[in-house]
C-alpha positions as CSV (number, residue, x, y, z in Angstrom):
1,X,-5.0,44.7,-41.5
2,X,-6.4,43.9,-39.1
3,X,-10.4,44.6,-38.5
4,X,-11.9,45.5,-34.8
5,X,-12.8,41.3,-35.2
6,X,-9.0,40.3,-34.6
7,X,-7.9,42.7,-31.8
8,X,-10.6,41.0,-29.7
9,X,-9.7,38.5,-31.1
10,X,-6.2,37.9,-30.2
11,X,-6.2,38.8,-26.9
12,X,-7.0,36.5,-23.4
13,X,-10.5,35.4,-23.1
14,X,-11.0,35.0,-19.5
15,X,-9.2,38.9,-19.2
16,X,-11.6,41.4,-18.5
17,X,-11.8,44.0,-21.2
18,X,-14.6,46.1,-20.1
19,X,-15.6,47.8,-16.4
20,X,-17.6,50.5,-14.4
21,X,-18.8,51.6,-11.1
22,X,-20.5,48.9,-8.9
23,X,-20.8,46.8,-11.6
24,X,-19.6,43.6,-12.9
25,X,-16.3,43.4,-15.3
26,X,-16.9,41.6,-18.8
27,X,-14.0,39.7,-20.1
28,X,-13.0,39.4,-23.9
29,X,-14.5,35.9,-24.0
30,X,-17.9,38.0,-23.0
31,X,-17.1,40.8,-25.0
32,X,-16.6,38.8,-28.2
33,X,-19.8,36.8,-27.8
34,X,-21.5,39.9,-27.4
35,X,-20.2,40.6,-30.7
36,X,-20.9,37.9,-32.3
37,X,-24.6,38.5,-31.2
38,X,-24.7,42.0,-32.0
39,X,-23.8,41.9,-35.3
40,X,-26.1,38.5,-36.4
41,X,-29.2,40.0,-34.5
42,X,-27.8,43.9,-37.0
43,X,-28.0,41.0,-39.7
44,X,-31.3,40.0,-39.1
45,X,-32.4,43.9,-39.0
46,X,-31.4,44.1,-42.6
47,X,-27.9,45.9,-41.0
48,X,-24.6,45.0,-42.4
49,X,-21.1,45.7,-43.4
50,X,-21.2,49.7,-44.9
51,X,-24.5,50.5,-42.4
52,X,-24.4,53.5,-41.0
53,X,-26.1,53.0,-37.1
54,X,-26.2,56.5,-35.9
55,X,-25.6,55.8,-32.4
56,X,-27.5,58.3,-28.9
57,X,-26.4,56.6,-26.0
58,X,-25.1,58.3,-23.0
59,X,-21.0,57.6,-21.5
60,X,-20.2,53.9,-19.6
61,X,-20.2,50.4,-20.1
62,X,-23.3,50.3,-22.8
63,X,-21.7,52.4,-25.3
64,X,-18.4,51.3,-24.9
65,X,-20.2,47.8,-25.9
66,X,-21.9,48.9,-28.3
67,X,-19.5,50.6,-30.4
68,X,-17.2,47.7,-30.8
69,X,-20.0,45.6,-31.2
70,X,-21.5,47.4,-34.2
71,X,-18.0,48.5,-34.9
72,X,-17.7,44.8,-36.3
73,X,-19.8,44.1,-38.4
74,X,-21.3,47.8,-39.4
75,X,-20.4,51.4,-39.0
76,X,-21.0,53.3,-36.3
77,X,-21.8,57.1,-36.1
78,X,-21.7,57.9,-32.2
79,X,-24.0,61.4,-32.1
80,X,-23.7,64.2,-29.1
81,X,-26.9,63.3,-26.9
82,X,-26.5,66.5,-25.7
83,X,-27.5,68.0,-30.0
84,X,-30.7,69.9,-29.9
85,X,-33.7,68.8,-32.5
86,X,-33.1,70.8,-35.3
87,X,-28.9,69.4,-35.0
88,X,-30.4,65.7,-34.6
89,X,-32.5,66.5,-37.8
90,X,-28.7,67.5,-40.5
91,X,-26.6,64.5,-38.9
92,X,-29.2,62.3,-39.2
93,X,-30.0,63.1,-42.4
94,X,-26.4,64.7,-43.1
95,X,-25.1,61.3,-42.0
96,X,-27.7,59.2,-44.6
97,X,-28.4,57.0,-41.3
98,X,-29.8,53.2,-41.5
99,X,-31.1,53.1,-38.1
100,X,-30.8,55.0,-35.3
101,X,-29.5,53.2,-31.7
102,X,-31.3,54.6,-28.6
103,X,-31.2,53.4,-25.1
104,X,-34.8,52.1,-23.8
105,X,-36.3,54.5,-22.3
106,X,-35.4,56.2,-25.8
107,X,-36.6,60.0,-24.4
108,X,-34.0,61.9,-27.3
109,X,-36.0,65.0,-29.5
110,X,-33.6,62.3,-31.9
111,X,-36.5,59.5,-31.7
112,X,-39.5,62.4,-32.9
113,X,-36.5,63.3,-35.4
114,X,-35.6,59.8,-36.9
115,X,-39.6,58.9,-37.3
116,X,-39.6,61.9,-39.1
117,X,-37.3,61.2,-41.3
118,X,-38.6,57.4,-41.6
119,X,-35.1,55.7,-39.7
120,X,-35.7,52.9,-38.1
121,X,-35.2,52.5,-33.8
122,X,-33.6,50.1,-32.8
123,X,-33.4,50.4,-28.9
124,X,-30.3,48.6,-26.0
125,X,-31.7,47.4,-23.4
126,X,-29.2,47.0,-20.5
127,X,-28.8,44.7,-19.0
128,X,-27.4,45.7,-15.6
129,X,-27.7,42.8,-13.3
130,X,-24.9,41.4,-15.3
131,X,-21.4,41.9,-16.9
132,X,-21.4,45.9,-17.4
133,X,-21.6,46.5,-20.6
134,X,-23.5,43.1,-21.6
135,X,-27.0,44.9,-24.0
136,X,-30.2,43.5,-26.1
137,X,-30.7,44.7,-29.0
138,X,-35.1,45.5,-29.8
139,X,-36.2,46.8,-32.9
140,X,-38.8,49.2,-32.2
141,X,-42.0,48.7,-34.2
142,X,-41.3,48.3,-37.3
143,X,-37.8,48.9,-36.8
144,X,-36.8,45.8,-39.5
145,X,-34.8,47.7,-43.0
146,X,-34.0,46.2,-46.5
147,X,-31.9,42.7,-46.3
148,X,-28.1,43.6,-44.9
149,X,-25.9,43.8,-48.4
150,X,-23.5,42.9,-46.5
151,X,-23.6,40.1,-43.9
152,X,-21.5,39.2,-40.9
153,X,-18.1,40.6,-40.3
154,X,-16.6,44.4,-41.8
155,X,-13.5,43.8,-43.7
156,X,-10.0,45.9,-43.1
157,X,-11.4,48.6,-46.6
158,X,-14.7,48.5,-44.8
159,X,-16.0,51.9,-42.8
160,X,-16.2,51.4,-39.4
161,X,-16.9,54.7,-38.0
162,X,-17.8,57.8,-39.1
163,X,-17.8,61.8,-37.5
164,X,-18.4,64.8,-38.4
165,X,-16.3,68.2,-37.9
166,X,-16.1,70.6,-34.8
167,X,-17.3,73.0,-37.6
168,X,-16.1,75.8,-35.6
169,X,-15.3,77.8,-39.3
170,X,-17.1,76.2,-41.7
171,X,-19.9,73.3,-42.0
172,X,-19.0,70.0,-40.4
173,X,-17.7,67.5,-43.0
174,X,-17.9,63.3,-42.5
175,X,-14.6,61.8,-42.3
176,X,-15.1,58.5,-42.8
177,X,-12.3,56.3,-41.2
178,X,-11.8,52.4,-41.7
179,X,-11.8,49.7,-40.1
180,X,-7.6,49.4,-40.8
181,X,-8.2,53.1,-39.7
182,X,-9.1,53.1,-36.3
183,X,-7.0,49.6,-35.3
184,X,-4.0,50.9,-36.5
185,X,-3.9,54.3,-34.6
186,X,-5.2,51.9,-31.9
187,X,-2.2,50.1,-32.4
188,X,-0.1,53.2,-32.3
189,X,-1.2,54.7,-28.7
190,X,-1.0,50.9,-27.2
191,X,3.0,50.7,-28.7
192,X,3.5,54.3,-27.5
193,X,2.1,54.4,-23.9
194,X,3.2,50.8,-23.6
195,X,-0.1,48.8,-23.2
196,X,-0.3,44.6,-21.8
197,X,-2.8,43.4,-20.2
198,X,-2.1,44.4,-16.7
199,X,-3.1,48.0,-18.0
200,X,-6.8,49.8,-17.0
201,X,-7.6,53.2,-18.3
202,X,-9.6,54.7,-16.1
203,X,-12.6,55.9,-19.5
204,X,-13.6,59.8,-18.4
205,X,-13.4,61.2,-22.1
206,X,-16.6,61.4,-23.8
207,X,-17.2,58.0,-26.1
208,X,-19.2,60.0,-29.8
209,X,-15.7,61.7,-29.5
210,X,-12.2,60.1,-31.1
211,X,-10.2,60.6,-27.9
212,X,-12.3,58.8,-26.0
213,X,-13.3,55.8,-28.3
214,X,-10.0,55.6,-29.7
215,X,-7.3,56.7,-27.1
216,X,-9.4,55.5,-24.7
217,X,-11.6,52.0,-25.5
218,X,-10.1,50.2,-28.4
219,X,-6.4,51.8,-27.4
220,X,-7.1,49.1,-24.2
221,X,-8.7,46.8,-26.2
222,X,-6.0,46.2,-28.9
223,X,-3.6,45.3,-26.1
224,X,-6.0,43.3,-24.0
225,X,-5.9,45.7,-21.1
226,X,-9.4,46.5,-19.4
227,X,-10.9,50.0,-19.6
228,X,-13.2,51.4,-16.6
229,X,-16.4,53.9,-18.5
230,X,-17.1,56.3,-16.2
231,X,-21.2,57.3,-16.9
232,X,-19.0,60.4,-18.8
233,X,-16.7,63.6,-16.7
234,X,-17.3,64.5,-12.9
235,X,-14.7,66.6,-11.0
236,X,-16.3,65.8,-8.3
237,X,-16.2,61.8,-9.3
238,X,-13.1,61.9,-10.6
239,X,-11.5,60.4,-6.7
240,X,-14.0,58.0,-5.8
241,X,-14.0,56.1,-9.2
242,X,-10.2,56.3,-8.8
243,X,-10.3,54.5,-6.1
244,X,-12.6,52.0,-6.8
245,X,-11.3,51.3,-10.5
246,X,-7.2,51.5,-9.6
247,X,-6.3,52.4,-13.6
248,X,-2.8,52.7,-14.0
249,X,-3.8,54.8,-16.5
250,X,-6.4,57.9,-17.7
251,X,-7.0,60.4,-20.8
252,X,-8.6,63.8,-21.2
253,X,-7.8,67.0,-22.2
254,X,-6.3,70.0,-20.1
255,X,-9.3,71.4,-19.5
256,X,-10.7,68.1,-17.3
257,X,-6.9,67.9,-15.7
258,X,-6.9,71.6,-14.6
259,X,-10.4,70.8,-12.7
260,X,-8.9,67.1,-11.5
261,X,-5.7,69.5,-10.4
262,X,-8.0,71.7,-8.7
263,X,-9.1,69.6,-6.2
264,X,-6.0,67.3,-6.0
265,X,-5.1,69.0,-2.6
266,X,-8.6,67.8,-0.9
267,X,-8.3,63.8,-1.7
268,X,-4.7,63.4,-0.7
269,X,-5.6,59.6,0.4
270,X,-6.9,58.2,-2.3
271,X,-3.5,60.0,-4.4
272,X,-1.1,58.4,-2.6
273,X,-2.9,54.8,-2.6
274,X,-2.3,55.2,-6.4
275,X,1.2,55.4,-6.3
276,X,2.3,52.2,-7.6
277,X,-0.2,51.8,-9.5
278,X,-0.5,54.9,-12.0
279,X,2.1,54.7,-14.5
280,X,1.1,57.4,-16.1
281,X,-2.0,60.5,-17.0
282,X,-2.6,61.0,-21.0
283,X,-3.0,65.0,-22.4
284,X,-4.7,65.3,-25.5
285,X,-7.2,67.3,-27.9
286,X,-5.7,70.1,-27.1
287,X,-2.9,72.0,-25.8
288,X,-1.6,71.1,-22.1
289,X,0.0,74.8,-20.8
290,X,4.1,73.6,-19.1
291,X,2.8,74.3,-15.8
292,X,-0.1,72.6,-15.7
293,X,2.1,69.1,-16.7
294,X,4.9,70.0,-14.2
295,X,1.9,70.2,-11.8
296,X,0.4,67.4,-12.2
297,X,2.8,65.2,-12.1
298,X,4.1,66.6,-8.9
299,X,0.7,65.7,-7.1
300,X,0.4,62.2,-9.0
301,X,3.9,61.4,-9.2
302,X,4.4,59.9,-12.3
303,X,5.2,61.2,-15.7
304,X,2.4,63.7,-18.0
305,X,2.4,62.6,-21.2
306,X,1.0,64.8,-24.3
307,X,0.0,64.2,-27.3
308,X,-1.9,65.4,-31.0
309,X,-4.6,63.7,-32.3
310,X,-7.5,64.6,-34.7
311,X,-10.4,63.1,-35.9
312,X,-9.0,62.4,-39.7
313,X,-6.4,61.0,-38.2
314,X,-8.1,58.5,-36.2
315,X,-6.5,60.4,-32.9
316,X,-2.9,60.5,-32.4
317,X,-0.2,61.6,-35.1
318,X,2.5,62.2,-31.9
319,X,3.6,61.7,-28.5
320,X,6.0,62.6,-26.0
321,X,7.4,59.1,-24.9
322,X,7.4,57.8,-21.2
323,X,10.6,57.4,-19.8
324,X,12.7,57.7,-19.7
325,X,12.0,58.8,-23.3
326,X,12.2,62.9,-22.8
327,X,9.4,64.8,-22.3
328,X,9.3,67.9,-23.9
329,X,7.2,70.6,-21.7
330,X,5.7,72.9,-24.9
331,X,6.1,70.2,-26.8
332,X,3.4,67.2,-28.7
333,X,6.2,65.5,-29.1
334,X,7.6,63.2,-31.7
335,X,6.0,61.0,-34.8
336,X,4.3,58.2,-33.6
337,X,2.0,57.0,-35.8
338,X,1.6,58.5,-39.3
339,X,4.8,60.2,-40.8
340,X,4.5,64.5,-39.7
341,X,5.8,66.8,-41.3
342,X,6.1,70.8,-42.1
343,X,4.8,72.0,-45.1
344,X,4.8,75.6,-46.5
345,X,2.1,77.1,-49.0
346,X,3.3,75.5,-51.7
347,X,3.7,72.2,-50.9
348,X,6.9,72.4,-50.4
349,X,8.6,70.0,-47.0
350,X,10.2,72.1,-44.5
351,X,13.6,72.2,-42.5
352,X,13.7,72.0,-38.5
353,X,13.2,75.0,-37.3
354,X,11.6,76.4,-40.0
355,X,7.3,77.5,-39.0
356,X,4.6,76.2,-41.2
357,X,1.1,73.6,-41.0
358,X,2.0,70.4,-40.1
359,X,0.5,67.7,-42.3
360,X,1.0,63.9,-42.1
361,X,0.5,60.6,-43.7
362,X,0.0,57.1,-42.7
363,X,-2.2,54.1,-42.3
364,X,-4.3,56.0,-39.5
365,X,-5.3,59.0,-41.5
366,X,-9.1,59.0,-43.7
367,X,-8.8,58.6,-47.0
368,X,-11.0,61.8,-47.6
369,X,-14.2,64.1,-46.2
370,X,-17.4,62.3,-47.9
371,X,-19.4,63.3,-50.8
372,X,-16.7,66.9,-50.3
373,X,-14.1,67.2,-53.4
374,X,-13.4,70.6,-52.4
375,X,-12.9,70.0,-49.0
376,X,-10.5,67.0,-50.2
377,X,-9.3,69.9,-53.0
378,X,-7.7,71.9,-49.6
379,X,-6.9,68.7,-47.4
380,X,-4.2,67.1,-49.1
381,X,-0.7,68.2,-51.1
382,X,1.3,65.6,-52.5
383,X,-0.3,63.3,-50.6
384,X,0.1,64.7,-47.3
385,X,-3.1,65.4,-45.1
386,X,-3.4,69.0,-44.1
387,X,-3.6,69.4,-40.2
388,X,-4.9,73.3,-40.1
389,X,-2.5,73.8,-37.2
390,X,1.2,75.6,-37.2
391,X,4.2,74.6,-36.1
392,X,7.5,73.2,-36.0
393,X,9.9,70.2,-35.4
394,X,12.7,70.4,-33.7
395,X,16.5,69.1,-34.6
396,X,15.6,65.6,-32.7
397,X,12.3,65.3,-33.6
398,X,9.9,66.9,-31.6
399,X,6.8,68.6,-32.9
400,X,5.8,72.1,-31.4
401,X,2.5,73.7,-32.1
402,X,2.0,76.7,-32.4
403,X,-1.3,77.5,-33.1
404,X,-3.9,76.6,-35.1
405,X,-4.0,78.5,-38.1
406,X,-7.3,80.2,-37.4
407,X,-6.9,80.5,-35.0
408,X,-3.7,82.8,-35.6
409,X,-4.7,86.8,-34.3
410,X,-4.2,89.5,-37.7
411,X,-3.8,92.7,-35.6
412,X,-3.4,94.5,-38.7
413,X,-0.8,92.8,-40.2
414,X,1.1,92.0,-37.3
415,X,0.3,88.1,-36.2
416,X,-0.3,87.2,-33.2
417,X,-0.5,82.9,-31.1
418,X,-2.8,83.2,-28.9
419,X,-1.2,79.9,-27.6
420,X,2.0,82.0,-26.9
421,X,-0.3,84.8,-25.8
422,X,-2.1,82.2,-22.9
423,X,1.7,80.3,-21.5
424,X,2.7,83.9,-20.4
425,X,-0.3,84.9,-18.7
426,X,-0.6,81.1,-16.7
427,X,2.6,82.2,-15.1
428,X,0.9,85.2,-13.2
429,X,0.3,83.9,-9.7
430,X,-3.7,84.5,-10.0
431,X,-4.4,83.1,-13.3
432,X,-6.4,79.6,-13.2
433,X,-7.4,79.9,-16.6
434,X,-7.0,81.7,-19.6
435,X,-8.0,81.6,-23.7
436,X,-7.0,84.2,-25.9
437,X,-9.3,85.4,-28.7
438,X,-9.7,87.5,-31.8
439,X,-12.0,90.4,-31.1
440,X,-12.7,92.5,-33.6
441,X,-12.0,95.8,-34.5
442,X,-12.4,98.7,-37.2
443,X,-9.3,99.4,-38.0
444,X,-7.1,97.1,-37.7
445,X,-9.5,94.0,-38.1
446,X,-9.0,91.5,-35.7
447,X,-7.3,93.0,-32.0
448,X,-6.1,90.6,-29.0
449,X,-8.4,89.3,-25.9
450,X,-8.0,87.3,-23.7
451,X,-11.0,85.2,-21.0
452,X,-9.4,85.0,-17.6
453,X,-10.5,82.7,-14.9
454,X,-9.0,83.5,-11.4
455,X,-7.5,81.3,-8.7
456,X,-10.2,80.6,-5.9
457,X,-8.8,83.6,-3.1
458,X,-6.4,85.4,-5.6
459,X,-7.1,88.5,-7.0
460,X,-5.7,90.9,-10.1
461,X,-6.8,93.8,-12.4
462,X,-7.1,94.3,-16.6
463,X,-4.5,96.2,-15.6
464,X,-2.4,94.0,-13.2
465,X,-2.5,91.6,-16.0
466,X,-1.4,93.9,-18.5
467,X,1.3,94.7,-16.5
468,X,2.6,91.6,-16.1
469,X,1.7,91.1,-20.0
470,X,4.0,93.9,-20.8
471,X,6.9,93.7,-19.3
472,X,7.0,90.1,-21.6
473,X,5.5,90.2,-24.5
474,X,5.5,93.3,-27.7
475,X,3.2,95.3,-27.8
476,X,0.6,94.6,-30.0
477,X,1.0,90.7,-28.3
478,X,-0.6,92.5,-24.8
479,X,-4.6,91.8,-25.0
480,X,-6.7,95.2,-25.5
481,X,-9.4,93.8,-23.6
482,X,-9.4,91.0,-21.1
483,X,-12.3,89.7,-19.5
484,X,-13.0,87.7,-15.9
485,X,-15.1,84.8,-15.6
486,X,-15.7,82.3,-13.4
487,X,-15.7,79.8,-16.4
488,X,-14.3,79.9,-20.0
489,X,-17.6,78.7,-22.8
490,X,-16.0,75.0,-23.8
491,X,-16.7,72.9,-26.4
492,X,-18.8,69.5,-26.1
493,X,-16.0,67.6,-25.6
494,X,-14.5,70.3,-23.0
495,X,-11.8,71.9,-25.0
496,X,-11.9,75.4,-24.7
497,X,-12.9,77.2,-28.6
498,X,-11.0,80.0,-29.7
499,X,-13.6,80.4,-33.1
500,X,-16.6,82.6,-31.9
501,X,-15.5,83.2,-28.7
502,X,-15.9,86.9,-28.7
503,X,-19.2,86.5,-30.1
504,X,-20.2,84.6,-26.8
505,X,-19.0,87.0,-25.0
506,X,-20.8,89.6,-26.2
507,X,-17.3,91.6,-27.8
């Protein structure tokens, strides 16, 4: 099974690997040399294979390069720079981090927490006058740890990446992903998207999240292709980067794609310049409303490929195919790497058209949560990993997600899929965005509620929208409460989150 170093070695040394706004590109040869220097520097600091380096860097080429270079000889643990001090304390403690990597200014509250916990600090000096992503590592005072127990490049079974689950309904769980897991997923994505050395991904996803790390960076590098690393998503800057990078594709969550589409009319000349270069747009990490998919395809003139991923699968599990394969709006596509099936509560696999829990197994799937036997006991059945998503497969093998099992609304025994309500409301001409969610109810336990963003210049009342829904849905599915906002609260990666939304909105 391949490792990160094997993926890089298979690329053409002179081809671009990492690019960034206003910077000279870094070739694969340059990236390989950086990897070698970084692994040696870590070993000199006493950090080796399976030792965990918590990485706290802003989005950009240095973060992408650090993920690859550190991951080739140690275990990476990217952290969200927006965390508060108490969150940094939890994650650094839970991870048992052997070091914390910060940028040279290093003014994050994580530095004080690391000092408090006795976690050595390493600072990254970005060589911004050189090729994109180049850096050197600087030990912060007494940052040297004990001698690394296992030096050199990692092996296939070594842990390359550890991430925490989102913890929306329980304490975050540690997901360890081996070199073999992440490299398998990167190659699955490359095959699905037919990536090659001439491709370039415009990465706007955060690089502390599996989508950006594997779906944007590693999938590109594994195919000998390049990745153009932005400072993070900015809807006002997106079209400027699109014009500078001339990418063949980009990947994002649906809320980002909606924001991009909302500004398309003002940027028509820049969109026209992408014709002949942009091959497709990819959507993942949340359900893409069919209306948004069709609008994007009409605007950009390229297919929108919806895929399905999660941290425990090192990202991709299923994907709609590129043309001439059939894309089915509302479906997350065909199995694209691991095996995918539908299972009932007893562990029995179900036939096509039967609704149950989506389960997976394959080389990209984690072997289990770390130090959490109770979670692992419920997460696996007969060798299959239970995703927690509800769905069904049609006779052709296309997977349809009907909801997150924990997000299904139980209205006095009547089950409501929030996604079904979302998709109907999005057909209303005044509705720009919507999230349907469970609202506490004294008698029923839960009732249906929705939060709505109206299109600019459009108006609609709660009564209007309820009447619109009543003509298209059973009465028990029509939200009893509709809240209008200018922006829907989102998670750190831009995903709309149903769980906990009632509390955030004061319902």
